[in-house]
N, C-alpha and C positions, 0 to 999 in steps of 0.2 A: 418469484423469478427463479429459474433454475438454469445454471450453466453446467457445462461438463465438470466432472469432479476435479480435474487438474486445473481448470480455469478458476474455480472457486478457491482452491488451495492457493493458487498464485495471487489472486486478488486479496485473500485474507492476509497473506504474507506482506503484500504491498501496503496494506493498511497498517499492519504492525510496524513495518519499516518506516513508513511515513510518519507514524505517531511517536517515533523516537526523537523527532525534531523538537527543539525547545518550545516552540509555539503550540505544540500539541501534546507534549508529554505530561504525564501526571505530576512529575517532579518539577516541571518548569525549566528543566535543564536538558542539555543534549545528552541523551541516554546512550549514545555510542561515541562519547568524547575520548575514550581511552581504548587501548587494545583489549584490556580486560573486560570492559563493558561490551565491546563487539563480540568477544568470545562468549560471554554470558548470553548475549542476545541470540547468537547463532546456535547455542546449545539446545534451544527449543525447536529447531527446524532441521529437517533431514537433508541438508544440502550435500549432494554427492559431488565428487570431483575435488579439484584443487582448492585448498584454503592455506594461504601463506602466513596469516597472523602477523603481518607487519604494518607499519604506518602507511605505506603506499596503498595497501589494500583497504585500510580503514578509510582513507580519504576517497578512494574510488567508491566505496559503499556509500559514503556521504553524497557523492555525485549521483549515485543511483537513487538515493532517497530524494534528493532535490528534483530529479526528473520525474519520479513517480508523483510527488506532491504537485508538480506543475501540471501534469496531465489531469489530475483530479479536479483542477480548477478551470479547465478549458471546456469550451463548447465543442461539439462533435467534430466539425471541420478542422478546427485548430488542433484538436487531439489527434486526428489522423496524421497531420503533418509531424507532430512530435513523436508519435509512435513509429511512423515510418523512418524517422531519423534515428531513433533508438535502434531499430533493427538494421538499418543500413550501416550505421557506425560500427556495428559488431560483425558486419558481413554475415548476418544470420542466414542459415540454411536449415529450415525446419525438417525435423525427422522424428519418427516415432521411437520411443524407448520404453523399456520395462526393466526396472531394477529395484533393489531394496524393498521388495514386497509390494511395490506399486504396480498397478496394471498399466497397460499402454497409455502413454501420454506424450505430449510434445516437448521436444527440446529444440534449440536452434543454435547452440554453441557446443563446443567440445568440452568434456569434463576438465580439461586442462586450461580452459579460458579463465581469465581473472574472475574472481568472485563477484565483484561489482558489475562486470559485464554480464555475467550469467544472471544476476538479479535483474538488471535492466531488461534483458531479452526475455526472461521469464514473465516479467510484468507486462512487457509489450505484447507478447503472444496472448496473454489473458485479455489485455485491453482490446486486442483486435476483435475478440468475440463480443465484448461489450459494445464496441462501435458497430460491428456488423449487425448486431441484433437491435440496434438503435435504443440502447438502454443506458446511455450516459447519465440520465437522471438518477440512476442507482448509485452513482459516485457523488458524494457530497462532502462539504465541510461542516463540522459541528455547528449547530444553531446557537450554542451558548455564546454570550457576549465576549467572553475573554478566552475562548478556546478556538484553536485552528485544527482540531483533530479530524482525521479522515474518517469517513463513514462509507461502508459498503452495505447498502440496503437491499437485502435479498427477500424482504418480507413480501407477502402477497400484494398488499395494498401500497407498498412503497412509501410509507409514512414515517420512517425513522428520521428523527430530527437531531439526535444527540449522539455523540461518540461513546458515551458511557452513561450508566445509571447515575453516576456522581454528577455529571453535567446536567442531566435531566432534572434531578432532584434540586440542584442548586437554582436552576432557572424557574422551576415551579415554585420554590420558596420565595424568590424575588417577586414573581408575579402575584403570589398570595399576599405578600407584604404591601405591594402597591395597591391591590384591591382593598385590603384592610385599611390602609391609610386614607384612601379615597372615600371610604364609608364614614370615617371619622372621628 
């Protein structure tokens, strides 16, 4: 499966953001629980525009994370409603932009819009492509028993089941032990 470059980047970011949630994070804790953690998280992503670095912004980013995680778990028609709400709440007006070495791509908020809003809108724009292409099955929750990690499966056969090699290995070991115990 191949989406436009900016769509894949936005979806990859949405997965990373969603997987900072305690139910999905490797540490089992909220990985953006502090302003320092949010700054560390953002350091890996080229967000242009306004970044305030305050507690209000951190809470707004948490709201963006919750909305992204929600869409990941919805069926297509319900996802449409949520994505449309994300765009409407931000009064999003799509436009093409080119900056910071990136070729033409979509934005729908101004650079001075709050960071959480820009995250929600960027994710929503990418999710519109997923929905329009009828590829919601590419968005999954990890198949490991004790993990709620988000998965973006862009593989050709769409068979990715786990959010990480760690979860896959752990589930394979559990299955192996069950088989070995059943043999006797």
